[in-house]
N, C-alpha and C positions, 0 to 999 in steps of 0.2 A: 057728317063729312064736311070738311071745310072747303069753301069756295075762295081761291086766291083772289086778291084784289088785282085790278088791271092797271097797267101803266099807260102813259100817253103813247100815241102812235109814233112810229119812227120819223114821220115827216114833220114833227113839231119843231125841230131845230135843224132840219136838213137843208142843205144848200140848194139853190135853184137847179133844176134838171137841165142837162145839155144833151142835145142830139148830136151824135158823132157819125161820120161816115167811115168807110173801111180804113182810110188813112187820113191823117190830119197834117197839113203843111206846117213845117217848122218855120221859125223866123228867117232862116237862111235859104228858104225855098225848097228844102229837102222834105221828104215824106217820112213820117214815123208810123210804126204799126199802131193800130187802134188798140188801146189796153182793154177795151170792152169786147173785142172780137171773140165770137164764140159764146158769149154770155147771153142768157135769156133775159128779156125785158120783164118788167113787172106784169105786163099784160099776158105774156107767155107763161110766167110762173104761176099766175092765178089759175091757169088751166091745169096746172100740175097738182094743185092742192086736192086732197081727197074730197070726194063729193059727199053730200049729206047721207047717202046710203051706206057710207063706210062707218058711220057712228052708231052707237047703241040706240035702240028704240027709245023714243021720247026725247032725244036730243035735238035741239034746233039751233040754227046759226044766229049769232047776235050781230046786228047791223053795226053797233058801235065798236065791235072788235074785228071788223073786216076792212082791209085796205090793201092797196098795192101802189107801186111807183109808176104805173102806166107804161106808155110805149117808149119813153126816153130814159136815159140813164142819169142817176144822181152823181154829183161829185163825190169821190171817195172820202170817207170820214177818217180823220186821224185818231189814233188811239189816245184816250185820256190817260194821263199819268197819275190821276187821283186814285186813292185807295178804293177798291171795288165796293159798290153799294150793294151789300148782300140782300137787302130787301127787294131788289129787282128780281130775285129768283122766285118771288111770289106772283109775278105778273106775266102777261102773255108775251111781251117782247123781252123775255128774260135773257136773250143773247147779249143785251146791252150791258150785262154785268161784267163783260170782258173789257169794257172801256170803248168798244167800237159801237157807234150808233146804228150800224147796219151796213148792208151791202150797197153797191151802186144800183141794184135793183132788188125788189122784194115783193112778196105777197104773203098775206096772213089772214086767217079767220079764226073764229072762236065759237064753240058750241057748248051749251049748257043743258042740263036735264030740266024737266018740267018744274021741279021744286027748287031749281037753282042751288042744289046742294052738291052737284058734281059738274066738273068742267073739263073740256078737252080742247086744246088749241094747237094750231099748226102754223109754221112760218117757214119760208124759204128765202134765203139771202144769197145773192151772187156777188162774188168779190173779185177784184183784179189781182193779177200776179199770184203771190204766195200768201195773201192775207187770210184766205180760208184756213190754211194750215196754222197760221198764227192764232186765229180765233180758237181753234180746237185746243191748241197748246195752253192758251190762257184759261179756257174752261176747266182744264185739268187742275190748274193752280187755284182756281176759285174754290173748288171743293175743299181744299185745305185752308184757304184764307177765311172762308165762310163756314167753317166746321160747326160753328155755333153762333147764332145771331138772334135778335129779338124781332118778331114779326110785327107788322103794322096794324093788324086788326085786334088780336087778342093780347098783344104785348107779352106774348109767351116766348119761351126759349125754343128755338128751332134747331134741330140737329141735322147736319148734312153729311151724307156719305157718298162717295163717288167711286166708279169703277169703269175700266175700259170694257167695251161691249163688242163681241165678235159678230161677224156675218151681217153687218149693216153698213153698206157703202164702203168707201176706202178706209174709213176709221170712224169709230163712234164712241161716245162717252155717256154714261148714265149717272144721274144724281138722284138720290132719294131724300126728301125732306120729311121729317117727322117731328111731332111735338106731343107732349103729354096733354096739352090743352085741345088737341084736335081729335076728332073721331077716327080719322084716317089720314094717311100721308099723301104726298105728291111725288110723282115721278117725272123727271125731266130727262129727255134724251136729245143729244146733238149728234148728227151724223153727217159726215162730209162725203160728197161725191164730186170729185174734180175741184172746180172753183166755187162750188155751191155748198152751203150748209143748211141742213134741215133741222129745225128745232121743234120739239113737241113737248107739251105739258099735259098731264092727265091726273085727275083725282078719281076717275071712274073705276069702280070695282072694289073688291074686298082685299086687294093686295097692294094698296097704296098707289093704284093706277099703273102698276108695272106692265101687266099683260096688254092693256089697251094702248098704252104709250108705245110699246114695241111694235104692235100690229099696225098702228097708224104710221109710225116712222117707216116701216118696211113698205107700206103701200105707196107713200109719197115718193120714196126712193125708186120704186119700180116705175111709177108714172114719170118721174124725172128722167130716168134712163131711156124710156121710150120716146119722150119728147126730144131729148138731146140727140138721139139717133135718127130722128125723122128728117 
């Protein structure tokens, strides 16, 4: 079973974080609503991630795949107009294939089995305004744009199929990556809950990671719902 290569963390090219109060004064002295109001910080999102006990026996968290944006918010990233880099679908921060570098806050971690032949990753990104909906829309188009691409490890042809997925958050989309050069495929699931998008990757199991990815996504969404309601 193939272990996807990792991409650099979201902070590699992120803007400096800025702490915001409930309202920020405008240049004319008036107050504007805080666009980050109601969003969870990276520190809070880190507590929403599924714990080690949620992963199959023998899986351990990888320190180099664990990061979050801390207690302050990042400047919102602007969508790149460049053609999607389909190879990003192989990595932990695969949400970046949409052209967005991530949310104004995020948390992520990465688990692999003892033989480093199976991987499961989870990430949560919080976005301002309607950006979360835009990200989900772009992910749907990515499945068509990246229907076939060459992977970075085996230089083999990868086939991508996508489908809407019911009963996960406000909306969800699943992509399955397969290749004749791999022993098994990869399942990617993105699920939106309000202004937050949960993204999961799994190669664990005999079904291209489908069952483990769905179970992990559901657990993170349940945890997010409890945290947001607290």
